[in-house]
A tleap script that builds the chain and sets N, CA, C and O, in Angstrom:
source leaprc.protein.ff14SB
mol = sequence {
  NMET THR GLU ILE ILE VAL GLU ILE ASP ASN
  GLU ILE PHE PRO ALA ARG PHE GLU ARG GLN
  ALA ALA PRO ARG THR VAL ALA ALA VAL GLU
  ALA ILE LEU PRO TYR ALA GLU ARG ILE ILE
  HIE VAL ARG TRP SER GLY GLU ALA CYS TRP
  ILE PRO LEU GLY ASP LYS ASP PHE GLY LEU
  GLY TYR GLU ASN ALA THR SER HIE PRO HIE
  PRO GLY GLN MET ILE LEU TYR PRO GLY GLY
  VAL SER GLU THR GLU ILE LEU LEU ALA TYR
  GLY PRO VAL ALA PHE ALA SER LYS ALA GLY
  PRO LEU ALA GLY ASN HIE PHE LEU THR VAL
  THR ASP GLY LEU ASP ARG LEU ALA ASP LEU
  GLY ARG GLY THR LEU TRP THR GLY ALA LYS
  SER ILE ARG LEU ARG HIE ALA ALA CARG
}
set mol.1.N position { -12.092 -11.998 -12.134 }
set mol.1.CA position { -13.564 -11.555 -12.097 }
set mol.1.C position { -13.529 -10.153 -11.890 }
set mol.1.O position { -13.226 -9.855 -10.735 }
set mol.2.N position { -13.747 -9.194 -12.659 }
set mol.2.CA position { -13.848 -7.706 -12.046 }
set mol.2.C position { -14.900 -7.323 -11.602 }
set mol.2.O position { -15.917 -7.508 -12.271 }
set mol.3.N position { -14.945 -6.882 -10.746 }
set mol.3.CA position { -16.257 -6.462 -9.779 }
set mol.3.C position { -16.351 -5.111 -9.463 }
set mol.3.O position { -17.441 -4.542 -9.403 }
set mol.4.N position { -14.889 -4.346 -9.180 }
set mol.4.CA position { -14.725 -3.059 -8.935 }
set mol.4.C position { -13.711 -2.184 -9.989 }
set mol.4.O position { -12.674 -2.741 -10.348 }
set mol.5.N position { -13.979 -0.970 -10.428 }
set mol.5.CA position { -13.125 -0.376 -11.311 }
set mol.5.C position { -12.690 0.834 -10.230 }
set mol.5.O position { -13.471 1.515 -9.566 }
set mol.6.N position { -11.435 0.899 -10.238 }
set mol.6.CA position { -10.555 1.755 -9.394 }
set mol.6.C position { -10.132 2.716 -10.756 }
set mol.6.O position { -9.615 2.286 -11.788 }
set mol.7.N position { -10.493 4.118 -10.465 }
set mol.7.CA position { -10.181 4.910 -11.464 }
set mol.7.C position { -9.081 6.312 -10.739 }
set mol.7.O position { -9.447 7.115 -9.880 }
set mol.8.N position { -8.045 6.264 -11.240 }
set mol.8.CA position { -6.984 7.098 -10.753 }
set mol.8.C position { -6.594 8.089 -11.747 }
set mol.8.O position { -5.834 7.785 -12.666 }
set mol.9.N position { -7.111 9.340 -11.598 }
set mol.9.CA position { -6.495 10.314 -12.518 }
set mol.9.C position { -7.041 9.792 -13.933 }
set mol.9.O position { -6.233 9.600 -14.843 }
set mol.10.N position { -8.408 9.564 -14.119 }
set mol.10.CA position { -8.638 8.669 -15.634 }
set mol.10.C position { -8.179 7.588 -16.140 }
set mol.10.O position { -8.438 7.064 -17.224 }
set mol.11.N position { -7.218 7.147 -14.998 }
set mol.11.CA position { -6.474 5.700 -15.474 }
set mol.11.C position { -7.746 4.701 -14.933 }
set mol.11.O position { -8.363 5.044 -13.925 }
set mol.12.N position { -8.112 3.430 -15.666 }
set mol.12.CA position { -8.917 2.493 -15.347 }
set mol.12.C position { -8.159 1.402 -14.870 }
set mol.12.O position { -7.178 1.079 -15.539 }
set mol.13.N position { -8.414 0.796 -13.881 }
set mol.13.CA position { -7.888 -0.449 -13.365 }
set mol.13.C position { -8.871 -1.395 -12.682 }
set mol.13.O position { -9.225 -1.177 -11.524 }
set mol.14.N position { -9.289 -2.372 -13.332 }
set mol.14.CA position { -9.957 -3.785 -12.812 }
set mol.14.C position { -9.591 -4.126 -11.518 }
set mol.14.O position { -8.403 -4.265 -11.227 }
set mol.15.N position { -10.643 -4.302 -10.566 }
set mol.15.CA position { -10.344 -5.013 -9.252 }
set mol.15.C position { -11.285 -6.100 -9.015 }
set mol.15.O position { -12.375 -6.153 -9.583 }
set mol.16.N position { -10.823 -7.066 -8.085 }
set mol.16.CA position { -12.031 -8.017 -7.328 }
set mol.16.C position { -11.506 -7.426 -6.017 }
set mol.16.O position { -10.375 -7.108 -5.649 }
set mol.17.N position { -12.990 -7.381 -5.302 }
set mol.17.CA position { -12.936 -7.766 -3.945 }
set mol.17.C position { -12.744 -8.847 -3.282 }
set mol.17.O position { -13.020 -9.904 -3.849 }
set mol.18.N position { -12.189 -8.877 -1.824 }
set mol.18.CA position { -11.597 -10.084 -1.195 }
set mol.18.C position { -12.866 -10.524 -0.283 }
set mol.18.O position { -12.746 -10.517 0.942 }
set mol.19.N position { -13.651 -10.769 -0.681 }
set mol.19.CA position { -14.753 -11.335 0.121 }
set mol.19.C position { -14.655 -12.472 0.809 }
set mol.19.O position { -15.329 -12.547 1.836 }
set mol.20.N position { -14.029 -13.321 0.524 }
set mol.20.CA position { -13.757 -14.594 1.550 }
set mol.20.C position { -12.929 -14.109 2.689 }
set mol.20.O position { -13.221 -14.449 3.835 }
set mol.21.N position { -11.861 -13.293 2.428 }
set mol.21.CA position { -10.913 -13.051 3.460 }
set mol.21.C position { -11.281 -11.970 4.385 }
set mol.21.O position { -10.858 -11.927 5.540 }
set mol.22.N position { -12.241 -10.909 3.762 }
set mol.22.CA position { -12.323 -9.766 4.534 }
set mol.22.C position { -14.100 -9.270 4.203 }
set mol.22.O position { -14.403 -8.185 3.706 }
set mol.23.N position { -14.918 -10.154 4.540 }
set mol.23.CA position { -16.055 -10.059 4.391 }
set mol.23.C position { -16.855 -8.779 5.033 }
set mol.23.O position { -17.646 -8.090 4.389 }
set mol.24.N position { -16.548 -8.596 6.286 }
set mol.24.CA position { -17.086 -7.449 6.705 }
set mol.24.C position { -16.569 -6.203 6.156 }
set mol.24.O position { -17.346 -5.281 5.908 }
set mol.25.N position { -15.036 -6.083 5.900 }
set mol.25.CA position { -14.541 -4.902 5.292 }
set mol.25.C position { -15.096 -4.795 4.100 }
set mol.25.O position { -15.482 -3.643 3.901 }
set mol.26.N position { -15.305 -5.548 3.187 }
set mol.26.CA position { -15.932 -5.492 1.610 }
set mol.26.C position { -17.173 -4.728 2.080 }
set mol.26.O position { -17.338 -3.514 1.968 }
set mol.27.N position { -18.022 -5.608 2.623 }
set mol.27.CA position { -19.536 -5.032 2.961 }
set mol.27.C position { -19.272 -3.338 3.810 }
set mol.27.O position { -20.207 -2.568 3.591 }
set mol.28.N position { -18.559 -2.973 4.370 }
set mol.28.CA position { -18.327 -1.591 4.675 }
set mol.28.C position { -17.999 -0.943 3.690 }
set mol.28.O position { -18.468 0.195 3.711 }
set mol.29.N position { -17.277 -1.217 2.665 }
set mol.29.CA position { -16.151 -0.536 1.625 }
set mol.29.C position { -17.638 -0.488 0.569 }
set mol.29.O position { -18.103 0.626 0.327 }
set mol.30.N position { -18.355 -1.786 -0.044 }
set mol.30.CA position { -19.514 -1.449 -0.981 }
set mol.30.C position { -20.560 -0.563 -0.499 }
set mol.30.O position { -21.174 0.009 -1.400 }
set mol.31.N position { -21.006 -0.241 0.967 }
set mol.31.CA position { -21.971 0.710 1.255 }
set mol.31.C position { -21.774 1.870 1.145 }
set mol.31.O position { -22.840 2.484 1.092 }
set mol.32.N position { -20.488 2.798 1.053 }
set mol.32.CA position { -19.951 3.715 0.402 }
set mol.32.C position { -20.009 4.052 -0.951 }
set mol.32.O position { -20.021 5.208 -1.376 }
set mol.33.N position { -20.056 2.742 -1.819 }
set mol.33.CA position { -19.817 3.087 -3.380 }
set mol.33.C position { -21.239 3.828 -3.746 }
set mol.33.O position { -22.260 3.821 -3.058 }
set mol.34.N position { -20.993 4.591 -5.253 }
set mol.34.CA position { -19.426 4.840 -5.618 }
set mol.34.C position { -18.995 6.052 -5.028 }
set mol.34.O position { -19.682 7.069 -4.936 }
set mol.35.N position { -17.611 5.881 -4.558 }
set mol.35.CA position { -16.934 6.649 -3.717 }
set mol.35.C position { -16.070 7.307 -4.469 }
set mol.35.O position { -15.403 6.672 -5.286 }
set mol.36.N position { -15.898 8.870 -4.322 }
set mol.36.CA position { -14.779 9.668 -5.009 }
set mol.36.C position { -14.188 10.533 -4.065 }
set mol.36.O position { -14.809 11.186 -3.226 }
set mol.37.N position { -12.748 10.512 -4.263 }
set mol.37.CA position { -11.912 11.391 -3.252 }
set mol.37.C position { -10.855 11.737 -3.840 }
set mol.37.O position { -10.816 11.685 -5.069 }
set mol.38.N position { -9.752 12.171 -3.095 }
set mol.38.CA position { -8.318 12.338 -3.801 }
set mol.38.C position { -7.625 11.349 -2.977 }
set mol.38.O position { -8.032 10.766 -1.972 }
set mol.39.N position { -6.404 11.258 -3.639 }
set mol.39.CA position { -5.267 10.042 -2.981 }
set mol.39.C position { -3.998 11.038 -2.788 }
set mol.39.O position { -4.091 12.058 -3.472 }
set mol.40.N position { -2.950 10.949 -2.071 }
set mol.40.CA position { -2.010 11.633 -1.824 }
set mol.40.C position { -0.794 10.380 -1.213 }
set mol.40.O position { -1.108 9.370 -0.583 }
set mol.41.N position { 0.365 10.712 -1.533 }
set mol.41.CA position { 1.419 9.753 -1.126 }
set mol.41.C position { 1.580 9.704 0.144 }
set mol.41.O position { 1.300 10.664 0.861 }
set mol.42.N position { 2.098 8.476 0.639 }
set mol.42.CA position { 2.066 8.054 1.893 }
set mol.42.C position { 3.408 8.659 2.738 }
set mol.42.O position { 4.556 8.603 2.297 }
set mol.43.N position { 3.088 9.157 3.837 }
set mol.43.CA position { 4.251 9.599 4.401 }
set mol.43.C position { 5.071 8.740 5.116 }
set mol.43.O position { 5.986 9.458 5.520 }
set mol.44.N position { 5.245 7.675 5.477 }
set mol.44.CA position { 5.733 6.751 6.031 }
set mol.44.C position { 6.183 5.356 5.673 }
set mol.44.O position { 7.173 4.806 6.156 }
set mol.45.N position { 5.142 4.698 4.541 }
set mol.45.CA position { 5.021 3.463 4.691 }
set mol.45.C position { 5.830 2.758 3.207 }
set mol.45.O position { 5.840 1.568 2.894 }
set mol.46.N position { 6.494 3.961 2.433 }
set mol.46.CA position { 6.808 3.105 1.098 }
set mol.46.C position { 6.179 3.810 -0.226 }
set mol.46.O position { 5.945 5.004 -0.412 }
set mol.47.N position { 5.994 2.776 -1.025 }
set mol.47.CA position { 5.429 3.021 -2.231 }
set mol.47.C position { 4.065 2.667 -2.311 }
set mol.47.O position { 3.787 1.547 -2.740 }
set mol.48.N position { 3.065 3.534 -1.928 }
set mol.48.CA position { 1.751 3.666 -1.891 }
set mol.48.C position { 0.917 4.901 -1.797 }
set mol.48.O position { 1.390 5.724 -1.013 }
set mol.49.N position { -0.091 5.224 -2.326 }
set mol.49.CA position { -0.867 6.282 -1.986 }
set mol.49.C position { -2.219 6.051 -0.865 }
set mol.49.O position { -2.784 4.971 -0.696 }
set mol.50.N position { -2.525 7.191 -0.248 }
set mol.50.CA position { -3.421 6.765 0.686 }
set mol.50.C position { -4.700 7.788 0.618 }
set mol.50.O position { -4.629 8.750 -0.146 }
set mol.51.N position { -5.621 7.623 1.248 }
set mol.51.CA position { -6.672 8.554 1.558 }
set mol.51.C position { -7.101 8.706 3.169 }
set mol.51.O position { -7.593 7.747 3.763 }
set mol.52.N position { -6.928 9.672 3.661 }
set mol.52.CA position { -7.030 9.955 5.039 }
set mol.52.C position { -8.433 10.057 5.495 }
set mol.52.O position { -9.024 11.076 5.138 }
set mol.53.N position { -8.987 9.328 6.108 }
set mol.53.CA position { -10.192 9.637 6.706 }
set mol.53.C position { -10.474 9.759 8.086 }
set mol.53.O position { -11.488 9.227 8.539 }
set mol.54.N position { -9.705 10.391 8.803 }
set mol.54.CA position { -9.817 11.179 9.562 }
set mol.54.C position { -10.247 10.033 10.915 }
set mol.54.O position { -9.603 9.067 11.323 }
set mol.55.N position { -11.646 10.606 11.411 }
set mol.55.CA position { -12.122 9.686 12.619 }
set mol.55.C position { -13.125 8.939 12.075 }
set mol.55.O position { -13.743 8.392 12.988 }
set mol.56.N position { -13.655 8.614 10.789 }
set mol.56.CA position { -14.567 7.782 10.247 }
set mol.56.C position { -14.170 6.399 10.875 }
set mol.56.O position { -13.073 5.847 10.799 }
set mol.57.N position { -15.415 5.918 11.575 }
set mol.57.CA position { -15.702 4.828 12.212 }
set mol.57.C position { -16.256 3.773 11.240 }
set mol.57.O position { -17.323 4.156 10.761 }
set mol.58.N position { -15.992 2.954 10.941 }
set mol.58.CA position { -16.800 1.572 9.848 }
set mol.58.C position { -17.209 0.612 10.783 }
set mol.58.O position { -17.876 -0.386 10.512 }
set mol.59.N position { -16.713 0.999 12.104 }
set mol.59.CA position { -17.215 -0.490 13.194 }
set mol.59.C position { -16.573 -1.429 12.946 }
set mol.59.O position { -17.163 -2.494 13.129 }
set mol.60.N position { -15.263 -1.510 12.481 }
set mol.60.CA position { -14.500 -2.323 11.951 }
set mol.60.C position { -13.259 -2.839 12.908 }
set mol.60.O position { -12.466 -2.057 13.432 }
set mol.61.N position { -13.207 -4.303 13.064 }
set mol.61.CA position { -12.046 -4.427 13.862 }
set mol.61.C position { -10.618 -5.225 12.699 }
set mol.61.O position { -10.643 -5.006 11.488 }
set mol.62.N position { -9.880 -5.808 13.127 }
set mol.62.CA position { -8.741 -6.138 12.247 }
set mol.62.C position { -9.594 -7.576 11.581 }
set mol.62.O position { -10.554 -8.116 12.131 }
set mol.63.N position { -8.960 -8.011 10.265 }
set mol.63.CA position { -9.859 -8.867 9.339 }
set mol.63.C position { -8.711 -9.122 8.284 }
set mol.63.O position { -8.399 -8.224 7.503 }
set mol.64.N position { -8.311 -9.910 8.273 }
set mol.64.CA position { -7.154 -10.303 6.861 }
set mol.64.C position { -6.220 -8.728 6.969 }
set mol.64.O position { -6.072 -7.904 6.066 }
set mol.65.N position { -5.800 -8.684 8.079 }
set mol.65.CA position { -4.919 -7.383 8.299 }
set mol.65.C position { -3.309 -7.926 7.824 }
set mol.65.O position { -2.773 -9.032 7.895 }
set mol.66.N position { -2.877 -6.707 7.357 }
set mol.66.CA position { -1.276 -6.803 6.834 }
set mol.66.C position { -0.913 -5.774 7.057 }
set mol.66.O position { -1.658 -4.802 7.178 }
set mol.67.N position { 0.575 -5.750 7.186 }
set mol.67.CA position { 1.237 -4.518 7.427 }
set mol.67.C position { 1.963 -4.496 6.061 }
set mol.67.O position { 2.321 -3.398 5.635 }
set mol.68.N position { 2.195 -5.533 5.388 }
set mol.68.CA position { 3.158 -5.340 4.160 }
set mol.68.C position { 2.046 -5.834 2.816 }
set mol.68.O position { 2.268 -6.848 2.154 }
set mol.69.N position { 1.003 -5.043 2.603 }
set mol.69.CA position { 0.106 -5.178 1.287 }
set mol.69.C position { 1.250 -5.168 0.141 }
set mol.69.O position { 2.251 -4.456 0.057 }
set mol.70.N position { 0.806 -6.123 -0.657 }
set mol.70.CA position { 1.632 -6.366 -2.360 }
set mol.70.C position { 1.248 -4.924 -3.462 }
set mol.70.O position { 0.397 -4.070 -3.215 }
set mol.71.N position { 1.856 -4.959 -4.298 }
set mol.71.CA position { 1.487 -3.913 -5.371 }
set mol.71.C position { -0.020 -4.257 -5.739 }
set mol.71.O position { -0.367 -5.437 -5.792 }
set mol.72.N position { -0.755 -3.410 -5.946 }
set mol.72.CA position { -2.413 -3.400 -6.209 }
set mol.72.C position { -3.272 -3.950 -5.250 }
set mol.72.O position { -4.445 -4.161 -5.557 }
set mol.73.N position { -2.868 -4.199 -4.175 }
set mol.73.CA position { -3.630 -4.428 -3.129 }
set mol.73.C position { -4.049 -3.180 -2.200 }
set mol.73.O position { -3.323 -2.243 -1.868 }
set mol.74.N position { -5.228 -3.369 -1.904 }
set mol.74.CA position { -5.952 -2.106 -1.098 }
set mol.74.C position { -6.209 -2.371 0.479 }
set mol.74.O position { -6.699 -3.454 0.801 }
set mol.75.N position { -5.939 -1.554 1.327 }
set mol.75.CA position { -5.980 -2.082 2.704 }
set mol.75.C position { -6.926 -0.800 3.172 }
set mol.75.O position { -7.090 0.269 2.583 }
set mol.76.N position { -7.534 -1.294 4.517 }
set mol.76.CA position { -8.151 -0.347 5.116 }
set mol.76.C position { -7.503 -0.683 6.547 }
set mol.76.O position { -7.269 -1.764 7.087 }
set mol.77.N position { -7.285 0.732 6.990 }
set mol.77.CA position { -6.947 0.774 8.516 }
set mol.77.C position { -8.298 1.284 9.187 }
set mol.77.O position { -8.835 2.322 8.800 }
set mol.78.N position { -8.803 0.524 10.181 }
set mol.78.CA position { -9.664 0.764 10.660 }
set mol.78.C position { -9.618 1.844 12.010 }
set mol.78.O position { -10.523 2.075 12.812 }
set mol.79.N position { -8.607 2.260 11.971 }
set mol.79.CA position { -8.352 3.530 12.868 }
set mol.79.C position { -8.137 2.815 14.414 }
set mol.79.O position { -8.232 1.592 14.522 }
set mol.80.N position { -7.862 3.613 15.505 }
set mol.80.CA position { -7.189 3.316 16.831 }
set mol.80.C position { -5.755 4.011 17.396 }
set mol.80.O position { -5.802 4.811 18.330 }
set mol.81.N position { -4.659 3.693 16.845 }
set mol.81.CA position { -3.439 4.311 17.055 }
set mol.81.C position { -3.341 5.356 16.327 }
set mol.81.O position { -2.937 6.361 16.910 }
set mol.82.N position { -3.612 5.454 15.097 }
set mol.82.CA position { -3.823 6.355 13.926 }
set mol.82.C position { -5.120 6.662 13.202 }
set mol.82.O position { -6.057 5.908 13.462 }
set mol.83.N position { -5.285 7.433 12.524 }
set mol.83.CA position { -6.509 8.031 11.994 }
set mol.83.C position { -6.861 6.703 10.908 }
set mol.83.O position { -6.084 5.815 10.558 }
set mol.84.N position { -8.230 6.889 10.535 }
set mol.84.CA position { -8.607 5.380 9.752 }
set mol.84.C position { -7.942 6.018 8.337 }
set mol.84.O position { -7.318 7.072 8.211 }
set mol.85.N position { -8.144 5.441 7.753 }
set mol.85.CA position { -7.204 5.390 6.242 }
set mol.85.C position { -7.467 4.275 5.103 }
set mol.85.O position { -7.536 3.087 5.419 }
set mol.86.N position { -7.622 4.736 3.673 }
set mol.86.CA position { -7.350 3.596 2.910 }
set mol.86.C position { -5.922 4.003 2.315 }
set mol.86.O position { -5.397 5.116 2.338 }
set mol.87.N position { -5.321 2.539 1.655 }
set mol.87.CA position { -3.786 2.664 1.445 }
set mol.87.C position { -4.050 1.462 0.374 }
set mol.87.O position { -4.588 0.375 0.583 }
set mol.88.N position { -3.405 2.086 -1.069 }
set mol.88.CA position { -2.983 1.355 -1.970 }
set mol.88.C position { -1.875 1.271 -2.555 }
set mol.88.O position { -1.549 2.084 -3.420 }
set mol.89.N position { -1.010 0.137 -2.125 }
set mol.89.CA position { 0.340 0.068 -2.676 }
set mol.89.C position { 0.478 -0.242 -4.213 }
set mol.89.O position { -0.344 -0.857 -4.891 }
set mol.90.N position { 1.755 0.337 -4.664 }
set mol.90.CA position { 1.969 0.486 -5.565 }
set mol.90.C position { 3.544 -0.372 -5.845 }
set mol.90.O position { 4.002 -0.822 -6.896 }
set mol.91.N position { 3.975 -0.373 -4.781 }
set mol.91.CA position { 5.756 -1.179 -4.864 }
set mol.91.C position { 5.662 -1.530 -3.308 }
set mol.91.O position { 4.635 -1.450 -2.634 }
set mol.92.N position { 6.985 -1.953 -2.839 }
set mol.92.CA position { 7.255 -2.379 -1.478 }
set mol.92.C position { 6.474 -1.146 -0.433 }
set mol.92.O position { 6.440 0.070 -0.618 }
set mol.93.N position { 5.827 -2.028 0.809 }
set mol.93.CA position { 5.407 -1.212 1.745 }
set mol.93.C position { 5.471 -1.797 3.326 }
set mol.93.O position { 4.953 -2.788 3.839 }
set mol.94.N position { 6.188 -0.922 3.770 }
set mol.94.CA position { 5.683 -1.486 5.478 }
set mol.94.C position { 4.828 -0.513 6.064 }
set mol.94.O position { 5.362 0.560 6.341 }
set mol.95.N position { 3.721 -0.639 6.292 }
set mol.95.CA position { 2.827 0.403 6.700 }
set mol.95.C position { 3.072 0.675 7.896 }
set mol.95.O position { 3.358 -0.261 8.643 }
set mol.96.N position { 3.034 1.879 8.354 }
set mol.96.CA position { 3.399 2.518 9.401 }
set mol.96.C position { 2.907 4.048 9.473 }
set mol.96.O position { 2.752 4.685 8.431 }
set mol.97.N position { 2.677 4.594 10.690 }
set mol.97.CA position { 2.389 5.969 10.996 }
set mol.97.C position { 3.239 6.642 11.757 }
set mol.97.O position { 4.218 6.009 12.152 }
set mol.98.N position { 3.093 8.199 12.200 }
set mol.98.CA position { 4.338 8.304 12.880 }
set mol.98.C position { 4.246 7.752 14.395 }
set mol.98.O position { 5.217 7.966 15.122 }
set mol.99.N position { 3.165 7.072 14.898 }
set mol.99.CA position { 2.942 6.316 15.798 }
set mol.99.C position { 3.512 4.873 15.868 }
set mol.99.O position { 3.577 4.150 16.863 }
set mol.100.N position { 3.930 4.596 14.530 }
set mol.100.CA position { 4.834 3.110 14.412 }
set mol.100.C position { 3.933 2.381 13.583 }
set mol.100.O position { 2.995 2.856 12.944 }
set mol.101.N position { 4.363 0.946 13.654 }
set mol.101.CA position { 3.596 0.189 12.483 }
set mol.101.C position { 2.086 -0.198 12.499 }
set mol.101.O position { 1.449 -0.515 13.503 }
set mol.102.N position { 1.805 -0.150 11.734 }
set mol.102.CA position { 0.138 -0.486 11.913 }
set mol.102.C position { -0.064 -1.757 10.780 }
set mol.102.O position { 0.878 -2.310 10.212 }
set mol.103.N position { -1.081 -1.992 10.642 }
set mol.103.CA position { -1.736 -3.078 9.920 }
set mol.103.C position { -3.194 -2.938 9.231 }
set mol.103.O position { -4.062 -2.422 9.935 }
set mol.104.N position { -3.498 -3.290 8.107 }
set mol.104.CA position { -4.871 -2.791 7.604 }
set mol.104.C position { -5.550 -4.198 7.174 }
set mol.104.O position { -5.082 -5.335 7.219 }
set mol.105.N position { -6.660 -3.785 6.795 }
set mol.105.CA position { -7.617 -5.222 6.064 }
set mol.105.C position { -7.277 -4.846 4.790 }
set mol.105.O position { -7.367 -3.684 4.394 }
set mol.106.N position { -6.798 -5.990 3.968 }
set mol.106.CA position { -6.808 -6.142 2.812 }
set mol.106.C position { -8.129 -6.764 2.092 }
set mol.106.O position { -8.373 -7.969 2.026 }
set mol.107.N position { -8.939 -5.715 1.562 }
set mol.107.CA position { -10.072 -6.001 1.055 }
set mol.107.C position { -10.283 -5.808 -0.676 }
set mol.107.O position { -11.308 -6.179 -1.247 }
set mol.108.N position { -9.439 -5.339 -1.187 }
set mol.108.CA position { -9.414 -5.207 -2.631 }
set mol.108.C position { -7.803 -5.728 -3.118 }
set mol.108.O position { -6.758 -5.850 -2.480 }
set mol.109.N position { -8.180 -5.976 -4.640 }
set mol.109.CA position { -6.668 -6.359 -5.076 }
set mol.109.C position { -7.365 -5.742 -6.665 }
set mol.109.O position { -8.470 -5.915 -7.179 }
set mol.110.N position { -6.239 -5.029 -7.074 }
set mol.110.CA position { -6.249 -4.726 -8.829 }
set mol.110.C position { -5.582 -5.727 -9.333 }
set mol.110.O position { -4.608 -6.365 -8.934 }
set mol.111.N position { -6.431 -5.792 -10.537 }
set mol.111.CA position { -6.269 -7.275 -11.375 }
set mol.111.C position { -5.257 -6.948 -12.606 }
set mol.111.O position { -4.591 -7.781 -13.221 }
set mol.112.N position { -5.289 -5.705 -12.798 }
set mol.112.CA position { -4.362 -5.400 -14.301 }
set mol.112.C position { -3.760 -4.197 -14.056 }
set mol.112.O position { -4.072 -3.453 -13.127 }
set mol.113.N position { -2.938 -3.995 -14.835 }
set mol.113.CA position { -2.339 -2.468 -14.918 }
set mol.113.C position { -1.461 -2.224 -14.017 }
set mol.113.O position { -1.428 -1.010 -13.811 }
set mol.114.N position { -0.522 -2.954 -13.196 }
set mol.114.CA position { 0.509 -2.552 -12.251 }
set mol.114.C position { 1.445 -1.800 -12.446 }
set mol.114.O position { 2.058 -1.164 -11.588 }
set mol.115.N position { 1.633 -1.815 -13.626 }
set mol.115.CA position { 2.630 -0.760 -14.294 }
set mol.115.C position { 2.039 0.199 -14.199 }
set mol.115.O position { 2.512 0.955 -13.350 }
set mol.116.N position { 1.116 0.579 -14.730 }
set mol.116.CA position { 0.672 1.861 -14.408 }
set mol.116.C position { 0.333 2.246 -13.622 }
set mol.116.O position { 0.208 3.469 -13.563 }
set mol.117.N position { 0.029 1.532 -12.687 }
set mol.117.CA position { -0.344 1.923 -11.070 }
set mol.117.C position { 0.793 2.437 -10.523 }
set mol.117.O position { 0.655 3.543 -9.999 }
set mol.118.N position { 1.964 1.908 -10.495 }
set mol.118.CA position { 3.171 2.091 -10.073 }
set mol.118.C position { 3.531 3.697 -10.810 }
set mol.118.O position { 3.788 4.633 -10.054 }
set mol.119.N position { 3.520 3.914 -12.401 }
set mol.119.CA position { 3.796 5.224 -12.650 }
set mol.119.C position { 2.843 6.290 -12.039 }
set mol.119.O position { 3.310 7.385 -11.727 }
set mol.120.N position { 1.267 5.958 -11.822 }
set mol.120.CA position { 0.599 6.933 -10.900 }
set mol.120.C position { 0.918 7.439 -9.498 }
set mol.120.O position { 0.696 8.533 -8.981 }
set mol.121.N position { 1.515 6.311 -9.019 }
set mol.121.CA position { 1.969 6.375 -7.725 }
set mol.121.C position { 3.281 7.234 -7.345 }
set mol.121.O position { 3.359 7.957 -6.352 }
set mol.122.N position { 4.529 6.988 -8.521 }
set mol.122.CA position { 5.236 7.701 -8.522 }
set mol.122.C position { 4.977 9.256 -9.130 }
set mol.122.O position { 5.764 10.169 -8.879 }
set mol.123.N position { 4.069 9.393 -9.757 }
set mol.123.CA position { 3.787 10.583 -10.201 }
set mol.123.C position { 2.960 11.551 -9.044 }
set mol.123.O position { 3.054 12.778 -9.042 }
set mol.124.N position { 2.017 10.664 -7.924 }
set mol.124.CA position { 1.590 11.306 -6.902 }
set mol.124.C position { 2.612 11.920 -6.192 }
set mol.124.O position { 2.579 13.104 -5.854 }
set mol.125.N position { 3.873 10.849 -5.865 }
set mol.125.CA position { 4.839 11.467 -5.241 }
set mol.125.C position { 5.287 12.915 -5.642 }
set mol.125.O position { 5.152 13.848 -4.849 }
set mol.126.N position { 5.816 13.078 -6.877 }
set mol.126.CA position { 6.226 14.165 -7.527 }
set mol.126.C position { 5.432 15.424 -7.628 }
set mol.126.O position { 5.940 16.527 -7.426 }
set mol.127.N position { 3.814 15.194 -8.037 }
set mol.127.CA position { 3.225 15.980 -8.507 }
set mol.127.C position { 1.934 16.469 -7.674 }
set mol.127.O position { 1.259 17.477 -7.884 }
set mol.128.N position { 1.727 15.259 -6.438 }
set mol.128.CA position { 0.591 15.760 -5.558 }
set mol.128.C position { -0.610 15.063 -5.582 }
set mol.128.O position { -0.663 14.109 -6.358 }
set mol.129.N position { -1.637 15.335 -4.872 }
set mol.129.CA position { -2.672 14.552 -5.231 }
set mol.129.C position { -3.265 14.085 -6.699 }
set mol.129.O position { -2.850 14.591 -7.742 }
set mol.130.N position { -4.247 13.100 -6.665 }
set mol.130.CA position { -4.815 12.634 -7.708 }
set mol.130.C position { -6.162 12.177 -7.267 }
set mol.130.O position { -6.462 11.875 -6.112 }
set mol.131.N position { -7.105 12.153 -8.529 }
set mol.131.CA position { -8.574 12.151 -8.304 }
set mol.131.C position { -8.522 10.358 -8.024 }
set mol.131.O position { -7.773 9.594 -8.632 }
set mol.132.N position { -9.416 9.996 -7.062 }
set mol.132.CA position { -9.365 8.451 -7.074 }
set mol.132.C position { -11.194 8.272 -7.029 }
set mol.132.O position { -11.912 8.983 -6.327 }
set mol.133.N position { -11.665 7.238 -7.885 }
set mol.133.CA position { -13.035 6.737 -7.649 }
set mol.133.C position { -13.211 5.495 -7.439 }
set mol.133.O position { -12.436 4.964 -8.234 }
set mol.134.N position { -13.674 4.792 -6.945 }
set mol.134.CA position { -13.924 3.410 -6.740 }
set mol.134.C position { -15.577 3.055 -7.252 }
set mol.134.O position { -16.392 3.848 -6.781 }
set mol.135.N position { -15.990 2.285 -7.888 }
set mol.135.CA position { -17.267 2.013 -8.355 }
set mol.135.C position { -17.470 0.726 -8.769 }
set mol.135.O position { -16.497 0.159 -9.264 }
set mol.136.N position { -18.411 0.183 -8.693 }
set mol.136.CA position { -18.919 -1.287 -9.245 }
set mol.136.C position { -18.709 -1.134 -10.552 }
set mol.136.O position { -18.926 -0.054 -11.101 }
set mol.137.N position { -18.129 -2.510 -11.393 }
set mol.137.CA position { -17.908 -2.580 -12.615 }
set mol.137.C position { -19.280 -2.697 -12.970 }
set mol.137.O position { -20.102 -3.007 -12.108 }
set mol.138.N position { -19.718 -2.416 -14.512 }
set mol.138.CA position { -20.889 -2.635 -15.302 }
set mol.138.C position { -21.368 -4.104 -15.198 }
set mol.138.O position { -20.586 -5.010 -15.488 }
set mol.139.N position { -22.352 -4.305 -14.880 }
set mol.139.CA position { -22.741 -5.501 -14.756 }
set mol.139.C position { -24.157 -5.958 -15.893 }
set mol.139.O position { -24.627 -7.096 -15.868 }
savepdb mol mol.pdb
quit
């Protein structure tokens, strides 16, 4: 079931929230929808792009946390050792920062277009930031 549309550089990716596994994180992200920003390639973690959120406090702890999100999984690091961030994996990831290994809350999964997502991720590495938009799918 498509609940969310992830739009990156005008490419559309259907996605679903992980409501049962991460209900508090999903609620926090839903509260800021629609959300538009830019994504950049990760510095340390592997094949992923991220949205740095600085000291943004969602009031969350760990929930459905992982250090190794699979392609198409989006995680929210609630802050602490490093800055708050959202990360979207497009290939192998070992989530980390200059402070060391991290874990983030897996709250969303892209359900189609992983090949295109990988192309966009690699393109972000070589050409820089891309626009990203999260919005509810048409109901």
